[in-house]
Residue frames relative to the residue before (quaternion, step in Angstrom):
aa qw qx qy qz dx dy dz
M 1.0000 0.0000 0.0000 0.0000 0.00 0.00 0.00
N 0.8238 -0.0449 -0.0186 0.5648 3.53 -0.56 1.18
G 0.6808 -0.4898 0.2951 0.4578 3.69 1.00 0.64
K 0.5934 0.5325 -0.3774 0.4710 3.74 1.17 0.26
Q 0.4631 -0.6609 0.5177 0.2841 3.46 -1.16 0.69
V 0.2363 -0.7652 0.5835 0.1351 3.53 -0.99 0.84
K 0.2938 -0.7672 0.5325 0.2037 3.60 -0.80 0.91
V 0.3626 -0.7484 0.5319 0.1597 3.49 -0.79 1.28
K 0.3332 -0.7266 0.5641 0.2070 3.67 -0.68 0.97
R 0.0023 0.7772 -0.6237 0.0840 3.45 -0.74 1.07
P 0.4670 -0.6704 0.4557 0.3532 3.70 -1.01 0.69
P 0.6088 -0.5767 0.3918 0.3785 3.60 -1.13 0.78
T 0.0298 -0.7893 0.6115 0.0473 3.60 -1.12 0.66
V 0.2122 -0.7226 0.6405 0.1501 3.66 -1.21 0.38
E 0.8374 -0.1287 0.0101 0.5311 3.54 -0.55 1.21
G 0.7559 -0.4239 0.2314 0.4420 3.53 0.88 0.90
M 0.6265 0.4596 -0.3241 0.5396 3.63 1.41 -0.06
S 0.5488 -0.5444 0.5040 0.3853 3.56 -1.39 0.39
V 0.6350 -0.5544 0.3786 0.3822 3.50 -1.17 0.76
D 0.6424 0.5024 -0.3572 0.4553 3.75 0.80 -0.82
D 0.6775 0.4837 -0.3438 0.4345 3.68 0.81 -0.82
F 0.6088 0.5820 -0.3112 0.4402 3.51 1.10 -0.92
I 0.6955 0.4449 -0.2989 0.4785 3.59 0.94 -0.98
R 0.6200 0.5488 -0.3449 0.4420 3.63 0.92 -0.76
A 0.7130 0.4587 -0.2628 0.4606 3.69 0.93 -0.79
N 0.8219 0.3032 -0.1033 0.4711 3.56 0.96 -0.87
A 0.6354 0.5674 -0.3543 0.3857 3.64 0.97 -0.44
D 0.3133 -0.7307 0.5690 0.2101 3.66 -1.00 0.81
P 0.6903 -0.5332 0.3120 0.3767 3.58 -1.18 0.58
I 0.5783 0.5632 -0.3687 0.4610 3.65 1.09 -0.55
W 0.6788 0.4671 -0.2981 0.4819 3.56 0.77 -1.04
L 0.6407 0.5346 -0.3374 0.4357 3.64 0.79 -0.81
H 0.7112 0.4556 -0.2671 0.4640 3.50 0.88 -0.98
Q 0.6338 0.5220 -0.3344 0.4626 3.65 1.02 -0.54
N 0.7076 0.4357 -0.2025 0.5182 3.53 1.27 -0.62
E 0.4133 -0.7557 0.4178 0.2891 3.40 1.39 0.07
M 0.4359 0.6900 -0.4586 0.3516 3.60 1.02 0.87
W 0.0419 0.8717 -0.4862 0.0448 3.51 0.97 1.03
E 0.5332 0.6082 -0.4154 0.4162 3.71 1.16 -0.29
F 0.6969 0.4595 -0.3153 0.4515 3.62 0.98 -0.59
M 0.5662 0.5993 -0.3982 0.4021 3.66 1.18 -0.44
E 0.2507 -0.7495 0.5963 0.1406 3.46 -1.22 0.83
P 0.5101 -0.6850 0.4186 0.3088 3.57 -0.85 0.87
N 0.4733 -0.6892 0.4802 0.2652 3.55 -0.97 0.79
D 0.4469 -0.6359 0.5002 0.3816 3.61 -1.10 0.44
P 0.5363 -0.6460 0.4354 0.3249 3.58 -0.99 0.68
I 0.4458 -0.6970 0.4972 0.2612 3.66 -0.90 0.88
D 0.3610 -0.7351 0.5352 0.2072 3.65 -0.76 1.20
N 0.0532 -0.7721 0.6331 0.0140 3.54 -0.89 0.99
D 0.1192 0.8350 -0.5184 0.1412 3.48 0.39 1.27
D 0.2287 0.8012 -0.5148 0.2020 3.60 1.08 0.75
């Protein structure tokens, strides 16, 4: 525009993935808990104690 470069706004990515997808794929439960990202944590299966 008028000889000036225009910055194109793009969503942030990590290694070509969206930030949320990267966190889901790589974060461990302790890191998620420390950063209060409980919506990404998956519930564990209950341990069977059939003794």
